[in-house]
C-alpha angles and dihedrals in degrees: 000000000000121000120226107199096200134028122239113262105231098182139348095236134049126261113237116212139170103231128192123225111285150086118300135181115216118206112248099180100050095229096105117114088206098064132216088018129067120258095175098265091130090074111126092028132086090251123110127185120253114241115215136175128221111195100191134015106280142152113259136183108218122195120250099175088069093219101095118132089212098055126218093019125074113251097178096264091129088076089078092059094053118116 
């Protein structure tokens, strides 16, 4: 199994979505073509998707820089990657 030290930064801002109640899997590696959700692209790496539950329909800001300390939610860490 290869070890990727850092995830791919997909964007330097979060994606804001209205999610319905359910179970979701957030892409932690940055390689998914279905951002911000996992599509299995992490296979062969040490990355695993982050499972999270939404109990009612609500607006969420999901991290796309992949460096948040509150995965899968944006915590503002992306500001350190801005030019």
